[in-house]
N, C-alpha and C positions, 0 to 999 in steps of 0.2 A: 490817484491813480488809486489808492487803495482805498480811500473813500468812494469813487465811483464803484470800486468792486463790489465793496461790502456794500454799499447801497443796492446796488443791481445782482446780490449775490442771489436770490432768490429766482431771478429772470435767467440768470449765465446755468443753472442747473436744470431747470426747467429745458432750456433749451440742447442739454448736450444730453440729457433723458430723451426727449423726444427726436433727436438726433439718433440714438443709437436704437430706439423702435423703427422709424423707419429704415437704420441700416440693418435690421437683423430680419423685419417684414419682405425688403430688397433682396435679402440672402434666399429665402426661403421661396419667393414667390420665381425667383431664377432659377433656382434648383430644382424644382417641380416642375417649371417649364421645360430645361434639360433633359428631365427624365423623360417625360410626357409626351413632347410637339411631335415624335412620329410615331409613335402609337395607332393602333386601331380609331381608340377611344376620343382621342384628341380633341376632335372636331366635337364631338358630343359634347366636351368636356366645354370648347369655348363657347359653342350655342347656349349650353346651363348660364355659365356664369354672365353672358352677356344676355339673356333674359332676366336674371338677377338682377344685374344691376342697373335695368329699365327701368324695372318694377320700383327698386328702394328710389331711384332719381324721382320718379313719378308718385311716390307716394309722399316723399320730401318736399315737393315742394306743392304739392295741393291738399298737404296735409290729409292725407286719406289714412283715419287710424285705425280704422278695423282690417283694411290691408293690409298696413303695417305690424300688427298688433299677427296677422297669419303669417307676412315673411318671417317674424323674429323668433316666435312660437313652432310652427309647422314645416314651413316650407326652407328655410334652412337647415333644420335637422335631416328633414328629407334629403335635400339634396345630398349632403355631404354620403349619408349613407348610400344615394344610389353612385355616385364617384365611387365608393368603395368597392360596390358590387363591380363597376365596370371596368376598375382597371385595379385588378385582384390579382390577375398573374405580374404586374407592373410592380406592387406592393410587396407580394413574397420574393420577387429577383432582389429588391430595392432589402427587404430584411434578410434574404441568404447574405445582400453581402456585407451588411453590418456587423452577420455574427461570423466572415472571414477576416473582421479586422481582429489585429495581432490580438487588443486587449481581449478578445474573443475566445480566438485560436486555440490556444492551449488547451482550455475546455473543453473545445468543441472535440480538437482531437482524442482529449484521454474519451469522450461516451464513444466515437468512432473507433479506434481500438477495443472496445467492451463489446460492441455491436460485428465486429471484426471477427474475434473471439466466439462468440454464440454462432455466429452464422458457419465458421468454417466447423465448429464442433458439432452443429445439425446438421450438415453433407457429410462430414464422418459418418455420421449413425445413420442416417438413410443410405447410405455406402455400404457399410455394414450388415445390413438389413436387407441388399439388395430391394433397395423401394424408390422407384423410378421418380425422380424429380426435373425442376427445368425450374430457375431463375433468370430475370431480368434485371440486372441495374440500369436503373435511368442515368444516363448523362446531360449533355448538352442537348442533344434534342430527346423532346416531349414524345412519349409515347402513349399518352393519351386517346389516339384511337384506339389501339390496343386494350388499355385497361376500361376502355367502353365495354369491349365485347366479351369480358367476363364480369365478376363479383367484388364489387369496391369492398374494401373491407377496413381501410388507412387504419392497422394496429399494429402497436408495438411487436418486433420482432420476437419472437420464443420461439425454443427449441420444443417445447410442447405442440405451439401452434401448426408448427412447421409438418412436427409427425400428422398430425391430426389433418392437414388439408393433401398431402399426399398418404395417406391411408388410401388403399384399395375401395372399402366399402363407404368413403364419403361422398359426397355427391363434389366435390372442387376438386377431386386428385386428377383428373385430365386437365390438359391445359396449363398455360406456366402461368408462375407467382410474380410479379411486377413491384420491385424495389425499389424506396425513393427518399430520402431525407433520412434512412437508415428504417425507414417504417415498410411494412408488407401496404401498398398500396390498392392493389387487386387478386386475385386469384381465378384462376381456371381460366385464364384469358387465352384468346385464337391469335399465334403469331403464322405470320407468312410462312408457308413451306417453300425452302429452296427447291430452282429448278435443273441445276449443276449436275453433274454426277459426281457423286464422292466415289474416293479414292476406297474405302472399305462397304464393300453393299451391304454387311451386318448392323451398318448403321439405322437405328430406329427413327420413329416420327419424330421425336424428343430432340436428337441430334439435327434433324433434318431444318426441323422448326427454328433451331437455334440458330443454323448458319440464313436461314433467312432473313430472320428480324436483325442481326448483324450487317445483313448486305447492304440492308437500306435505312438502319441507322448508324450510330454510335455505340450502343448500347452495350454490355460486358453481360455473360450468357453462362450459367453454369449451369451442369447437365450430370445429372447422375445415372447411370443404366442402370434399367428393371433388369438385365436379364446374366450381365457380370458384375454391375456395382461398380463399373470404375466411373472415377470423375475427371470430366471435361471443361476445358473452358476454349469460348467463343468469341473472336473479337474479330470483325472488320472480316466476316467472312471465312474465318480460317479455323481452324479446330485444331486446338492443343489437348490428348490427351494422356490417360492412366498416371493422371497426378495423385501424389499419396496428397494427406492435411498440412504439412509444411509447405509444399508448391505451391498449393491454392492458397496459400495463405500469402506467401510472399507474390506473388501472381496480379493478387486483388490489391496488395498494396500499391503497387507499382501502378496499375491500371486505373483504380480508384482515388490515388495521389491519397493512402494514408499510411504514413508512417509512425510506429511507437518510437521509434529511436530519437524521434527529434521532438519529445514531448518530455517537459521537466515536471516531474511528477511533485516533485517537493516544492519549484514555485508554484504550481498549479494547486494545491492543497492548503499552502501559506496563504 
């Protein structure tokens, strides 16, 4: 028995190695299928893969060396890039899920807590200067159609940038700012104005736009009144008015699922 194992040890190792490779590839392709089979680009992917497999088989059986060289050097990388472009939303969603893994969650929470600190300070500063502002936090429902109406920035959030955007003498101060993944995605965006009658007739266009967007999406809106400097939050078509900095932070922690209490700072740093 031992003599047979020792004489065939190389074959057994090769068999095990091949089995592991096949299992890994099968798991990889199965996960890709699960992620993309119900998406809009799934048929495109299937068509490209089938065409590529047919070309490979034809090249192999008829020894078409020139076509084989083109397939391996040009078409294969081109198809890979094309698939990345087609499935960009799905890839972003997958990376977001990876980022929410417990291994990375504490670090992500630290970044979000820092962002929330900067945001609340910025809003309080705008409020003290009676500088009107309108922010929309993107959540589950995409705000792309509203982002397209404004000026795309994809900029890191900072109090200085926000003050510049909403300064009355800048070109971007009209409209709203869309925030996603703790970044300013776009400024000067147009939001739908609510048609329902508000209880306070003194509320201006910013508040009506906030109510209108919150009626159509699940976005969280933060409004700073130019007339009074008061801070409001709007969710689901309902306004919460006259908030101070601490109340604003508490509501945003709840609505955006940001909690500084659950972050173990020492564990993250170590």
